[in-house]
C-alpha positions in Angstrom: 287.6 152.2 226.8 289.2 150.3 229.8 290.4 147.2 229.1 292.8 146.7 232.7 290.1 144.3 234.1 290.4 142.0 231.8 294.2 141.4 232.1 294.1 138.8 234.7 292.0 136.6 233.0 294.1 137.0 229.6 297.2 136.6 231.2 295.6 132.8 232.5 294.6 132.5 229.2 297.9 132.8 227.9 299.0 131.1 230.2 297.1 127.9 229.3 298.1 128.4 225.9 301.7 128.6 226.1 302.9 127.0 229.8 305.1 130.1 230.6 303.9 133.2 232.7 306.6 135.6 231.9 305.7 134.9 228.0 302.1 135.3 228.8 302.4 138.4 230.7 304.4 139.6 227.7 301.4 138.4 225.0 298.8 140.3 226.9 301.0 143.4 227.0 301.2 142.8 223.0 297.4 142.0 223.1 296.6 145.0 224.7 298.8 147.5 222.4 296.7 145.9 219.4 293.2 146.5 221.0 294.1 150.1 222.0 295.5 150.8 218.0 292.4 149.1 216.9 289.8 150.7 219.4 287.9 153.2 216.6 287.2 149.9 214.4 285.8 147.5 217.4 282.3 147.0 216.7 279.7 146.6 219.7 277.3 145.1 217.9 279.4 142.1 216.8 281.2 141.2 219.9 281.5 141.7 223.5 284.7 143.6 224.6 285.5 140.8 226.4 284.9 138.5 223.0 286.9 141.2 221.3 289.9 140.7 223.4 290.3 137.0 223.6 290.2 136.8 219.6 293.3 139.2 219.5 294.9 137.5 222.4 294.0 133.9 220.4 295.9 135.2 217.5 298.6 136.8 219.3 298.9 133.0 221.0 299.0 131.6 217.7 301.2 133.7 216.2 303.8 133.1 218.8 303.4 129.3 219.2 304.2 128.6 215.4 307.1 126.2 215.4 307.3 126.1 218.8 308.4 123.1 220.6 305.5 122.2 223.9 306.7 122.9 227.1 307.1 120.0 229.0 307.4 118.3 232.6 310.6 115.7 232.8 307.7 112.9 233.0 306.9 113.7 229.2 310.0 113.4 228.4 310.6 109.6 228.9 310.6 107.0 231.5 311.5 107.6 235.0 314.8 107.1 236.8 315.8 104.0 238.9 318.5 105.2 240.6 317.9 107.5 243.2 321.5 108.9 243.3 322.0 109.8 239.3 323.5 113.5 238.8 321.3 116.3 239.0 322.0 117.9 235.7 320.0 120.6 234.8 319.1 121.1 231.0 318.3 124.5 230.6 317.8 124.1 226.8 314.1 122.6 227.1 311.8 125.0 227.2 309.9 123.7 230.3 306.6 124.4 231.6 306.3 126.3 234.5 303.4 127.2 237.7 301.2 129.8 237.3 301.4 132.1 240.4 297.8 132.9 242.3 299.1 135.5 243.9 299.8 137.4 240.6 296.5 138.5 239.0 292.6 137.6 240.5 291.6 134.5 238.3 288.3 132.9 238.9 289.1 129.6 237.2 292.2 128.2 238.6 291.8 124.7 238.7 292.3 124.6 234.8 295.4 126.5 235.5 297.1 122.9 238.1 300.2 121.7 235.9 298.8 118.2 235.4 296.2 119.9 233.1 298.3 122.3 231.5 300.9 119.7 230.9 298.1 117.5 228.8 297.1 120.3 226.6 300.8 121.2 225.5 300.7 118.0 223.6 297.8 119.4 221.7 298.6 121.4 218.5 298.2 125.1 219.1 294.9 125.7 217.4 293.0 122.8 219.0 294.9 124.0 222.3 292.9 127.1 221.7 289.4 125.5 220.8 289.9 124.0 224.0 290.3 126.5 226.2 288.1 128.5 224.9 285.0 126.2 224.7 285.7 124.0 227.9 287.3 126.7 230.3 286.2 129.6 229.4 283.0 128.6 228.0 282.3 130.3 224.7 280.0 129.3 222.5 281.2 127.3 219.6 280.1 130.2 217.4 282.1 132.7 219.0 285.0 130.2 219.1 284.4 130.0 215.4 284.2 133.8 214.8 287.6 134.0 217.3 289.5 131.4 215.1 288.3 132.9 211.7 286.9 129.2 211.0 283.3 127.2 210.9 281.4 125.6 213.8 281.8 122.7 212.6 285.3 123.0 212.4 285.6 123.8 216.0 283.3 121.2 217.2 285.6 118.6 215.5 288.9 119.9 216.9 287.1 120.1 220.3 286.3 116.7 219.7 289.7 115.5 218.9 291.5 117.8 221.6 289.4 115.8 224.4 290.3 112.8 223.6 294.0 113.6 223.4 293.7 115.2 226.7 291.9 112.4 227.9 295.1 109.9 226.9 297.3 112.4 228.6 298.6 110.9 232.2 296.5 110.4 235.0 292.5 111.0 235.0 292.8 111.7 238.8 295.5 114.5 238.6 294.2 116.5 236.0 290.8 116.2 237.9 289.4 119.0 240.2 291.3 118.5 243.1 289.7 119.1 247.0 291.0 122.6 248.1 290.6 121.9 251.9 291.6 118.4 252.2 294.5 119.2 249.7 296.5 121.7 251.8 295.7 119.9 254.8 297.9 117.2 253.1 300.5 119.5 252.6 300.6 121.1 255.9 301.7 118.0 257.3 303.8 117.4 254.0 305.6 120.2 255.0 306.1 119.7 258.5 307.4 116.1 257.9 310.1 118.0 254.8 311.5 120.4 257.8 312.0 117.9 260.3 313.5 115.7 257.4 311.4 112.6 258.7 311.4 110.7 255.5 309.3 107.9 256.7 306.0 110.6 257.8 306.6 111.6 253.9 306.7 108.7 252.6 303.3 107.8 254.6 301.7 110.3 252.7 302.1 109.2 249.0 300.5 107.7 246.9 302.1 104.3 246.1 302.8 105.7 242.2 304.0 109.1 243.9 305.9 111.3 241.1 308.7 113.4 242.1 309.7 115.4 239.1 312.1 118.3 239.1 312.9 120.9 236.2 315.4 121.7 234.7 316.8 118.3 236.0 315.6 115.7 233.3 315.1 112.9 235.4 312.0 112.1 237.8 310.8 109.2 239.9 308.0 107.1 240.3 306.7 105.1 243.7 306.9 106.1 246.8 310.3 103.9 247.5 312.5 105.7 245.0 310.3 109.0 246.3 311.9 108.5 249.4 315.1 107.5 248.7 315.7 110.7 247.1 314.6 112.6 250.1 317.0 110.6 252.0 319.3 111.9 249.8 318.4 115.4 250.3 318.6 115.6 253.9 321.6 113.5 253.6 323.2 116.4 251.7 321.3 119.4 253.2 320.9 118.4 256.4 317.3 118.9 258.7 315.8 122.0 260.0 314.1 123.1 256.7 312.0 126.1 256.9 308.5 126.5 254.3 306.4 128.9 253.4 302.7 128.2 251.9 301.8 129.4 248.5 299.8 128.6 245.8 300.2 127.9 242.0 297.5 127.3 239.4 294.8 126.3 242.0 297.3 123.3 243.8 299.0 123.8 247.0 302.7 124.8 247.1 305.4 125.7 249.3 308.7 127.4 249.0 311.7 125.2 250.9 314.3 127.1 252.6 317.5 125.1 253.5 319.4 125.6 256.6 322.8 127.5 256.1 325.9 127.0 257.8 326.4 130.6 258.7 322.7 131.0 260.3 319.5 131.4 258.8 317.5 130.0 255.4 318.3 130.4 251.6 315.8 129.4 249.0 316.4 125.8 247.6 313.2 124.8 245.7 309.4 125.4 244.9 307.3 122.8 245.4 303.8 122.2 244.2 301.6 119.1 244.7 298.8 117.3 243.2 296.6 115.4 245.9 294.4 112.7 245.5 292.6 110.6 247.8 294.1 112.7 250.8 297.9 111.6 249.4 300.4 113.0 247.6 300.1 111.7 243.8 302.8 114.0 242.3 305.3 116.7 243.7 306.8 118.8 240.8 310.1 121.0 242.3 311.3 123.9 240.6 314.7 125.2 241.3 314.7 127.6 238.2 315.2 131.3 239.3 312.9 132.3 237.0 310.5 130.3 238.8 311.2 132.5 241.8 311.3 135.3 240.2 307.8 135.0 239.3 306.2 134.1 242.7 308.2 136.9 244.0 310.0 135.0 246.5 312.7 136.3 249.3 316.4 134.2 248.3 316.9 134.5 252.2 315.4 134.5 255.3 316.5 135.5 258.4 316.7 132.8 261.7 315.6 135.5 263.6 
């Protein structure tokens, strides 16, 4: 029984459930181990291998999530800051939501891995989260999901309805909607050029009026192009201009790694920035400065100026 072809989609599923790529990989490894041990008991007349694996993965995730706090973004914890000069103090005790590195696994439904949607799903109880992903993203039937969760079709349908209402009430619907890929990439390419030059007015022109900037593991965040621009002025005043960016993808959304110039020459990795684009403008920029996220995306820590 070859289980490896399912690994990528199972990692994506466990990521949607947990909000952590590292944890998702560990949970899939546990899923594969349990499936291998139970392979002699697998009954192909009752379910496909894929459905059977998702049942195991769901149980593994639900067990792992028992008693766990959700993984938030800073904007999910309180009101925005109005002080662009506020201290940038990391809160490493909070289990922050992490981005999904597209290059690591071949997954079809990447749009459902975007940060705004995964963050919205994090507000759901774990079983509702599983129902929503299994039914709406992976398109299992209500009967299949009931079998996977050991419950009834009526219970699945009820949980799905509650989950839809809860997710619809979280965040900006425009940010949760599927992005227009080609247009979004062009907007972020223009943003990257302005960022490299330290051109704050050009950056601000690419923002929506109520654009959000957040920077986990720092818990504060900003809303509005004005505060966004003032914070970027602070960044370039401290770090200078002449940055370097490297394009990548995170959860189906455009992203780039930002490298700051260093006095001795070359560039040092500063942040990974993941963008939500709405109406040809940047509506949200989630800026990650966590070394674990850098490792997940396999980003070089330094780049020479040669």
